[in-house]
C-alpha positions in Angstrom: 0.0 0.0 0.0 1.4 3.4 -1.0 0.5 6.9 0.3 -0.2 9.5 -2.4 1.3 12.9 -1.9 -0.3 14.6 -5.0 -2.3 13.9 -8.1 0.9 13.9 -10.1 2.4 11.3 -7.7 -0.6 9.1 -8.2 -0.4 9.3 -12.0 3.3 8.4 -11.9 2.6 5.4 -9.7 -0.2 4.2 -12.0 2.0 4.2 -15.1 2.5 0.7 -16.5 0.2 -0.9 -14.0 -2.8 -3.0 -15.2 -4.7 -2.8 -11.9 -4.7 0.1 -9.4 -7.0 0.8 -6.4 -7.1 4.2 -4.8 -8.8 4.8 -1.5 -9.7 8.5 -1.1 -10.5 9.2 2.5 -10.7 11.8 5.3 -9.2 10.4 8.5 -11.3 12.8 10.5 -14.5 10.8 9.6 -15.3 7.5 11.2 -16.5 6.0 7.9 -13.1 6.8 6.4 -11.2 5.3 9.3 -13.3 2.2 8.9 -12.6 2.0 5.1 -8.9 2.6 5.8 -8.7 -0.3 8.2 -10.6 -2.7 5.8 -8.6 -1.8 2.8 -5.3 -2.1 4.7 -6.2 -5.6 5.7 -7.4 -6.5 2.2 -4.3 -5.0 0.5 -1.9 -7.4 2.2 -3.4 -10.3 0.2 -3.4 -8.5 -3.1 -1.1 -10.0 -5.8 -2.2 -8.1 -8.9 -3.3 -4.7 -7.7 -1.3 -1.7 -6.6 -3.3 -0.2 -3.6 -2.8 3.5 -2.9 -4.2 5.8 -0.2 -5.0 9.5 -0.5 -5.8 11.6 2.5 -8.2 14.3 1.4 -7.0 16.7 4.1 -3.5 16.7 2.5 -4.2 15.9 -1.2 -7.5 17.7 -2.0 -6.8 17.8 -5.8 -7.2 14.0 -5.9 -11.0 14.7 -6.0 -10.6 15.5 -9.7 -10.4 11.8 -10.4 -14.1 11.2 -9.8 -17.3 13.2 -9.8 -18.7 12.2 -6.5 -18.0 14.0 -3.2 -18.6 10.8 -1.3 -15.9 9.7 1.0 -14.5 7.3 1.6 -14.3 6.1 -2.0 -12.4 3.3 -3.5 -11.5 4.0 -7.1 -10.6 1.0 -9.3 -8.5 1.5 -12.4 -7.7 -0.9 -15.3 -5.0 0.2 -17.7 -5.2 3.8 -16.5 -9.0 4.0 -16.9 -11.4 4.5 -14.0 -13.8 1.5 -14.1 -15.5 1.4 -10.8 -16.2 3.5 -7.7 -17.2 2.0 -4.4 -18.2 4.5 -1.8 -18.4 3.9 2.0 -16.9 1.4 4.4 -17.2 -2.3 3.6 -15.8 -5.4 5.2 -12.2 -6.3 4.2 -13.4 -9.4 2.4 -15.5 -7.3 0.1 -12.5 -5.0 -0.7 -10.3 -8.1 -1.0 -12.6 -9.6 -3.7 -12.6 -6.3 -5.6 -8.9 -5.8 -5.7 -7.9 -9.4 -6.3 -9.9 -9.9 -9.5 -8.0 -9.8 -12.7 -10.8 -7.6 -14.0 -13.3 -5.5 -12.1 -16.9 -4.8 -13.2 -17.7 -1.8 -15.3 -19.0 1.2 -13.4 
Protein backbone atom coordinates (compact mmCIF):
# COMPACT_ATOMS: atom_id res chain seq x y z
CA UNK A 1 0.00 0.00 0.00
CA UNK A 2 1.39 3.37 -0.97
CA UNK A 3 0.53 6.86 0.27
CA UNK A 4 -0.19 9.46 -2.39
CA UNK A 5 1.27 12.95 -1.95
CA UNK A 6 -0.31 14.59 -5.03
CA UNK A 7 -2.34 13.88 -8.14
CA UNK A 8 0.91 13.85 -10.15
CA UNK A 9 2.40 11.35 -7.71
CA UNK A 10 -0.60 9.06 -8.22
CA UNK A 11 -0.44 9.32 -12.02
CA UNK A 12 3.26 8.36 -11.93
CA UNK A 13 2.61 5.37 -9.69
CA UNK A 14 -0.21 4.21 -11.95
CA UNK A 15 1.96 4.22 -15.10
CA UNK A 16 2.53 0.75 -16.52
CA UNK A 17 0.15 -0.91 -14.05
CA UNK A 18 -2.83 -2.95 -15.20
CA UNK A 19 -4.73 -2.78 -11.90
CA UNK A 20 -4.69 0.06 -9.39
CA UNK A 21 -6.99 0.77 -6.45
CA UNK A 22 -7.06 4.20 -4.80
CA UNK A 23 -8.76 4.83 -1.47
CA UNK A 24 -9.72 8.46 -1.10
CA UNK A 25 -10.48 9.18 2.54
CA UNK A 26 -10.66 11.78 5.28
CA UNK A 27 -9.19 10.42 8.52
CA UNK A 28 -11.32 12.84 10.53
CA UNK A 29 -14.46 10.84 9.63
CA UNK A 30 -15.27 7.48 11.20
CA UNK A 31 -16.47 5.97 7.90
CA UNK A 32 -13.10 6.83 6.35
CA UNK A 33 -11.19 5.32 9.26
CA UNK A 34 -13.31 2.17 8.88
CA UNK A 35 -12.59 1.96 5.13
CA UNK A 36 -8.88 2.57 5.77
CA UNK A 37 -8.75 -0.34 8.24
CA UNK A 38 -10.60 -2.65 5.83
CA UNK A 39 -8.56 -1.79 2.75
CA UNK A 40 -5.32 -2.08 4.74
CA UNK A 41 -6.25 -5.62 5.73
CA UNK A 42 -7.41 -6.49 2.21
CA UNK A 43 -4.32 -5.05 0.49
CA UNK A 44 -1.93 -7.43 2.24
CA UNK A 45 -3.39 -10.28 0.22
CA UNK A 46 -3.42 -8.51 -3.15
CA UNK A 47 -1.10 -9.98 -5.75
CA UNK A 48 -2.18 -8.13 -8.89
CA UNK A 49 -3.31 -4.70 -7.74
CA UNK A 50 -1.32 -1.70 -6.56
CA UNK A 51 -3.26 -0.22 -3.64
CA UNK A 52 -2.82 3.49 -2.93
CA UNK A 53 -4.21 5.76 -0.21
CA UNK A 54 -4.95 9.49 -0.54
CA UNK A 55 -5.78 11.59 2.53
CA UNK A 56 -8.17 14.34 1.37
CA UNK A 57 -6.97 16.68 4.11
CA UNK A 58 -3.53 16.65 2.46
CA UNK A 59 -4.22 15.87 -1.22
CA UNK A 60 -7.48 17.67 -2.02
CA UNK A 61 -6.82 17.81 -5.79
CA UNK A 62 -7.23 14.02 -5.92
CA UNK A 63 -11.01 14.68 -6.00
CA UNK A 64 -10.64 15.53 -9.70
CA UNK A 65 -10.39 11.80 -10.44
CA UNK A 66 -14.09 11.23 -9.81
CA UNK A 67 -17.31 13.23 -9.81
CA UNK A 68 -18.73 12.16 -6.45
CA UNK A 69 -18.04 14.04 -3.24
CA UNK A 70 -18.61 10.85 -1.27
CA UNK A 71 -15.89 9.72 1.04
CA UNK A 72 -14.48 7.34 1.59
CA UNK A 73 -14.35 6.13 -2.00
CA UNK A 74 -12.36 3.27 -3.49
CA UNK A 75 -11.52 4.00 -7.13
CA UNK A 76 -10.60 1.01 -9.28
CA UNK A 77 -8.53 1.53 -12.41
CA UNK A 78 -7.70 -0.86 -15.25
CA UNK A 79 -4.95 0.17 -17.66
CA UNK A 80 -5.23 3.78 -16.49
CA UNK A 81 -9.01 4.01 -16.90
CA UNK A 82 -11.41 4.46 -13.99
CA UNK A 83 -13.77 1.47 -14.15
CA UNK A 84 -15.52 1.40 -10.78
CA UNK A 85 -16.15 3.54 -7.70
CA UNK A 86 -17.16 1.96 -4.41
CA UNK A 87 -18.24 4.46 -1.75
CA UNK A 88 -18.40 3.92 1.97
CA UNK A 89 -16.93 1.43 4.36
CA UNK A 90 -17.17 -2.28 3.64
CA UNK A 91 -15.77 -5.42 5.20
CA UNK A 92 -12.21 -6.28 4.22
CA UNK A 93 -13.44 -9.43 2.44
CA UNK A 94 -15.50 -7.26 0.09
CA UNK A 95 -12.52 -5.02 -0.72
CA UNK A 96 -10.30 -8.09 -1.03
CA UNK A 97 -12.65 -9.58 -3.65
CA UNK A 98 -12.61 -6.32 -5.62
CA UNK A 99 -8.87 -5.80 -5.67
CA UNK A 100 -7.90 -9.43 -6.27
CA UNK A 101 -9.91 -9.92 -9.45
CA UNK A 102 -8.02 -9.80 -12.73
CA UNK A 103 -10.77 -7.55 -14.03
CA UNK A 104 -13.30 -5.47 -12.14
CA UNK A 105 -16.87 -4.81 -13.17
CA UNK A 106 -17.74 -1.79 -15.25
CA UNK A 107 -18.99 1.21 -13.37
